[in-house]
N, C-alpha and C positions, 0 to 999 in steps of 0.2 A: 488276484486278491492276496495271494501269498506274498507277492513282492511288496504290496502295500503294507502288509503286516510286518514284514522285515524292516521296511523303512521306518515305520512307526516305532518299532522296538529299538532301532538304531538311535532315534531321537530320545527315547526314554533312557537308554543306557548313558547317553551323553549328559542328560539331565541329572542322573544319579552321580556321575563322576564330578559334576560341578556343584554338588550339594553344599559343600562348605563355603564355596565362593558366594553362592546365593544367600547363605546364612549371614555372611559378612555384610553383604549389600543390605539385607533386611535390618541388621543392627544399625548400620549407618543411616538408613531411612528413619529409624526410630529417634536417633539423635537429631537429625535434621528437622523432623516434624515436632520435636519437643514433646514426645509422648511422656506422660506422667511417670516420674520416677517413684519407686516404692522401696523402702528399706525392707530387706528380707533376712531371714536367718540362714544358718548353714545348709538347711534343706531346701532353700529357695522359697519358703513360705513367708508371706507378708507379715511384718511385725505389727502388733497392735499398740495402741496408746502412743503413737509417734506422730510427728508433724512432718510430712514429706514435702520436699522442695525440688523443683525442676528449674535449673538455671538456663538462661538463654544463650550461653556462650557458643554452643555448636551452631545454632541458627545464625547468630550475628556474624560469626566467622565465615560460614559458607555463603551467606548473602553478600558480604563484602568481596569475598574472593571471586565469586561467580560474576558479580557486577564488574570488577576490574577486568576479568577475562573477556566478558562480552563487550566491554567498551573499548577494548584494544583495537587500534587501527590495523587493518589488514591491507598489505600492498602486494599485488601480483607482479612478478617479474618473469619475463619470457626472454630466453636467450637460445640461439641455435642457428642452424643452417637450412637453406632451402635450395635445392638443385646445385648443391656443392658450394654455394656462396653464403656468406654470413647474412642473416636476416637484417633488414633495415629497421629503423625505428617505426616506420609506417606499418611494416608487416607485423612486428611484435605487438604494437599498440592495437592492431585490429583484433588479435587473439585475446589480448588482455581485456579489451572492451567487450568482446563476446562473452567471456567468462563472467565479468561483472554484471552484464545485462541478464545473463542466464540465472545468476544467483538472485537478482531482483525478481525475475519471473517466478522462480521457485518459491521465494518468500510470499509473493502475492497468492500463489496457489495454496500454500500452507495456511495463509490467513483466511482464505475462503473455507477451509476445513477446521477453523478455530484451533490451529496448531501454531506454536511460537515459530518465529523465523529460524532458519537453519543454524545460523551462528549462535543464537541464544540457546537453542536446544542442545547443540553440541557442547557449548560451554558448560551448561548444567550437567550434562552426562559425563564429560571428561573429568569434572570435579567430584561429583557424588558417586558415580559408578566406576570411574577409572578407565572407561573405554567409550567409544562412540560407534554408531552404525547408521546406515541409510540404504534404502533400496533406490535404484536408479533405472528408470525406463523412459528415456527421451524418445519421442515419436512425433509424427505429424498426422493431423486429422483435418481434412477439408482446408488445406493450405495453412493451417495454424499449428505452431509447435506446441506440444503438450509437455511441459517441464515436470514430469512425474518423478519427483525425488521425495521420498518419505523417510524422515528420520525415525528411529525406533529406540525404545528403552531397552538397553542391553541386559537388564535384569530378566526380561522376558524374551530373550533371544538365544537360541542354541545354534551352534555352528561347529564346523570342523575344517581344518586346513590340510592341504597336501603340499607337495614340493613346488607346485605352480600356483599356489594361492588357495582360495576358498574351494572346498569340495561341495559343500552344501550349507544352506542357511535355513533355519526354521523359526520364524517369529511365532510367538504364542500369545494369545490374548483371550479375554472372556467377553462375549458379546451376547446381546439379546437375540431372540428369534427374528425380530424385525430387522435388526442390523445385518444378520446373516442373509436374509432374503434380499435385502437391498443390494448387497455387494455380490453375492454368489447365485442368487435365484432360489427357487423352491427346491429343497433337497428331496431325495427319494423317501427318506424316513422322516417321520413326524418329529418336530422340535417341541420342547416343553413350552407351555404357554407363559409361564412366569420364570423369573430368575435368569441367570446368565449361564452360558455353556462354554466350554473350552474349545477354541478353534486353533488348530495347528496348520500352518501354511509352509510346506516344504518346497524350497527352491534348489534345484540342482543345475548342472551345466547345460541340461537339455530341456527340462520341463518343470512344471509346477504341479503340486498335489496338495489337496486340502482335506483335513479331517475335522469332524465335529464330534465331541464326546468320545474320543478314542475308538473310532471305528465307523462312525457314520460319515461316509464319504459324500461330501457336498457335490463334487464334480465326479461324474461317473467315469470319465476318461481323463488321462493325463492331458494337460494343456502344454503343448510343446512351444518353446520360444526359439530354439535353434540358434541361440546366441553363441554357444560354445564356451561360455563362462557364466558364473553365478552373478547376476546383476545386483550385487550387494557390495557395500563398502563397510568393512569392519576394521577398527584400529584401536589398539591398546596403548595406553600411555606408559611411559617409563620403561625401565629395563629390569629384567629379573633373570639372572643366569643360573640360579640354583635349580637343579632337576630332581630334588627329593620327592618322595611320594607325597602327593597332595599339594604339589607346588602351585597348582592352578589357583588355590585360595589366595595366594599372595601376588599374583600377576594383575597388573592394572589396578593399583591401589587408589583409593579415594584420598581426598584432602585430609581425612581423619586418620591417616596411617600412623601418625606420631602422637595423636592426642585422644584416640578412641577410648582407651581405658582411663585417661586422665579426666576426661569430661564426666565419666561415670563416677570416678572418685570424688570429683567436686560436687556432684549432685548428692552423693552419700554424705560428704562432710557438711554441706549446707543443710541437709535434713537433720543431721545430728545437732548442729548448732541451733537450728530452729526449735528442735525438740527441747534442748537444754534451756533455751530462752523462755519458752512457754513454761517449762518446769521450774524456772527460777522464782516464779510467783509462789510456788509451793515446794521449795527446795528441801533437800534432806537436812535434818537437824540432829544435833546431839543433845541428849537430856542428861544433865549432870545431877547425880544423886548420891547420898551417903551409902545407898545400897549397892552402888556399882552396877555391874552387868546384870545383877539379879533384880534390879529395880522394876517396879510396875510402870508400864507406860501410861502417861496421862490419857484419860478417856476422851478428853476434849482437845482437838488439834489447835495449835497456836496460830491459826490463820483467821483473817477477817479484818474489815475496816473498824477502827476505834475499838478493838478488842483488847481486854485486859485479862491476862492469864496468871494466876497465882502459882508461885514455885517455892521450893524449899529454900531456906536461908543459905546463901553461899552456893546455891545450885542454879539450875535454870537451863534454858535452851541456848545453844550456840551453833553457828553454821558449820558445816563440814569443811575441812581444809582442802580446797580444790585450786589453790593458786598455781600449783605446778601443772595441773591439767590445763588451765588457761594459757600458761606460757607455752606449753607443748603444742596447743592448738594453734597459737599464733605462728610458731615456727613451721608447723606442718602446712598451714595455709600459704605462707610465703614460698615454701618450696614448691607447692602444687601450682601456684600461680606463675612462678618463674618457668616451670617446666612447660606449662600450657603455652606461654608466650614464645618459648623457643620453638615449639612445634606448630604454631599457628601465626597469629598476628600480635604485634606489640602495640603499646599505647600510641606510638608514632603513627602506625597504620590507621588506627581508629581516629586519630586527631584529638586524643584525650590528654596529651601531654601539657602540663601547666607551666613549663619553663623552656627556654630556647636551647637548641642543640647545634653543634657545629655540623658542617656538611659531612665530615668523616664519620661522626657519630650517627647521623641519620642513615648514611649508607650502610654502616655495620648493623644497625638495629633492624633495617628492612631487608637484610640479606636472606633471612629465612623465607620471606615472602617471594623474593626473586627466585630462590632455589625451587620452591614449589611451582611457581609459574612457568619456569623453563621447561620442565618435562611435559606440562600440559600444553604449552604452546607448540612443542615439538610434536605431540600427538595430534593436535589440530592441524598442523602443517601437513603431516603425512596423510591424514584423513582427507583434507582438501585436495591434495595431490592425486590420490586414488580417484576421488570423485570427478575431478576435472578431466583426467585421462579417460574415464568412462563416458563422460558427457560428450567430449569431442569425438570419441570412437563411435558412439551411437549416432551422433549428428551426421558424421561423414558416411557411416555405413548405410544409414537410411536415406542418403542423398537429399537431406532436408534443406530447403531454401525457404526461410520464413523470417518474419520480423520478430525480434526478441527484445525484451526489456520491459521497462515500466509502461503501463498502459498510457497512451498518449505521447510517449517519447521513445517509441520502438525504432530499432534499426534492422535493416535487412542484412542477413549474414549468409554468405555463400560457403558451401563445404570445401570448395577447392582452396580457398584462402586460409583454411585452418590446417592445411597440410604442412609438413616439414619435420625435420629432426631437431626438436628443441626441448629444452628443460623448462619446467614450471616451478618457480620458487615462491614461497610465501614468507613475507616479513611482517611480524606482529610487533607493534610498539605499544607498550602499556605506559600510560601517563597518569601520574598522581602529583598533586602540588608538592608533597614532601620530597619525592624523588627528583622532581624538576628543579627544586631549589638546590638540592645537593649536587645535581649534575651541572647546573649553571655555575655554582661556586667552584667546583673542581675544574671545569673547562676554562674559567677565567685564570686560574692558577697555571694551567697547562699551555697558555698562549706563547710563553717564552720557549717552549720545548717542542711543540707540535704545530703542524700546519692547520689552517682553518678547516680544510677538508677532513683531516684525521680527527679533529675535535668534533666535527659534525657527525662523523660516522661512528666513532668509537666511544666518545664521551656523552654526547647528546642523543645518540641513537636516532638521528633524523630519518624519516621514512624515505626521503629522496634528497640526499645531500647535494647532488649536482644541481638540482632545480633550486634548492635553497641558496646555493652559491651564486647562481645567476640573478635571483631576486635581490640578494645583498649587493651585488655589483651595480644593479640599476639604482637601488636606494643610495648607494655611495656616490654614484654619478650625479644624481639629483641634488645631493647634499653639497657636493663640491662645485657644481656648476648651477648657479641659480637660474640661468636661462632655461635649462631643461625643465626645472620645476615650474617656471612660468608658462612654458609651452603646454605642459600637462594640465595646468590649471585652466588655461585658456580653452583648450579642447573640451574639457569637462563643462565649462560654462557655455560653450557653443552647443554641446549636446543637450544641455538643459534649457536651451533657448534664451539664455541671458546674454544677448549679443552686446549690449552696452558695456557690461563689465568685461567681456572678452575683448572688446575693441581697445579698452584701456591698456590691457596687458599687451595686445598686439602692437599698439603704438610704442610701448616701452621697448619692445623688441625690434622696432623698425620694420614691422611686417603688416600686411593686411590680413583680414579674416579669410579672404580667399586663399592667400598663400599658406596660412596655417592649416586650412582644410586640405589643401593639396600636398602639404608636406614639403613645400619649397622653402628652403632656407638659404640665406646669403652666405658667402664664404666668410669665415672668421678672420678678424684682423690679427695683427701681431699681438701676443700676450702683453699685458701691462707689466712693467718692471716693478714688482712688489716683492717684499721678502716672503710673503705668504704663498705657499704652493697650492693653497686651496682656492686662490683667486682665479676666476675664469675670464677669458677675453670676450667682449661683445660679439654676438653672432653676425651682425650686419655692419660692423665698423661705424655705426652711427649714421648711415645713409638712410634718408627717408625712402619709404617704399615707392612713393610717386616718382622719384628721380631715377628709378631703375626699371625702365619699361621692359627690358628683356625678361626680368623675373615675373612682372605682372602678366606679360603675354604668355609666358610659359605656364603660369598658374591657371590663366583663363583657358588655355588649350587643354590642360589636364582636367580641369573641372568639367 
């Protein structure tokens, strides 16, 4: 029992150390959820007689950023050796397909628990919390693989690391008595009938321990897993090399790192403007009188529809001089809006720009977006790398042979074929119409200086430039040689059962439908003497198919 108390105290100590980090996360949550802003005085007390306003900038920015991150295409690349020899494309593709199918199975399991898919969950976490986490327990039950990967909100996760990685991880949550009984069984001590209670689940390198309400042990004994490592993945985005006291607060920043205070200032400014606008209906006035500052104020206020107010001759009511205040407000708002755009998204990213821009201008204006996305993509890549290593390790250690993938389209995977000394790389490609336009314009200008392969990789950031180059070669061949295009069209017509139209094309090529199906083509004749290099020679030299019995016999034999 003393050891359990020490473990629980260790968790509480870590929670106290990260207090400022969790406070920062809570403030970001309030920005994201657009909690109502209230003007306060120097003592933090809400001001009366004001019109508060909460702008939607933080939510719009986060929603767009998370959507871009979640929609980014992810490509898995495997390279390495097996038995001292370089792995073939077949071997690497087998592992890549295994990981893709495993992620599909993980997403289906999460959907059954009403939890978003893994990539969406992590995109949300790496953006709003600045870090991501998931528990990984791949196992087999009755011949079926259990893809038990559970992502977790890092605001409610405590952990510590050593020289070899995670030392322990303790997810914390609040659950009802029924939820506790469903997952852990009936505890020895009675649970409250209403409300939620705190549950702390400690994972170490050897076992698991669970507490309810700081001391009510749900499981009387430790549950040993004997994995030799903590079955969790935790990854923080970005870099932070400063080791000052309290540095944990600034590790793993959210997307609000450069705009957190600016959004608050904009809410404050909007509230002031709204209050002044409402007050303009009954704005401050000067009452000019012969008595000067000692004049008696009129009993009756000069406000109201169709109201006439008598005043002294040469005197009367005049508005207060506030033009300088208006000019200063305009200048401040311009500075505030520019600073927010530099730290978040510009009008180009939102698609609100009313005039065209050059490719260079678009690229420069969206640079802040790219800078923020780079560190988050790097964090996602490292998180996926750790998770994939753990999935493969557990699959092979458990000697699992099971079908993995989407239900109805599963593939049987063998643990032996996942062995090898290989690297796992993840390439993320974020696409938006604005960036694509800029990239296309710049790549067009670069054709005189760079190869198509370099343009595809470095300018267009294609997911698979080699495959794109092959597709382009096929398209160019069909464009340059009409006969190839005709063959492709004829085969499509045959597949659709439109044999009459296919026969017209076959006759034009000097072939029969049987020859087209069998892929038997006649030798090409000498090319025509034309100045155009794009002119192709006929495939069959104009000989009718019926006059070439050797081709017909060969086609019939192959059919």
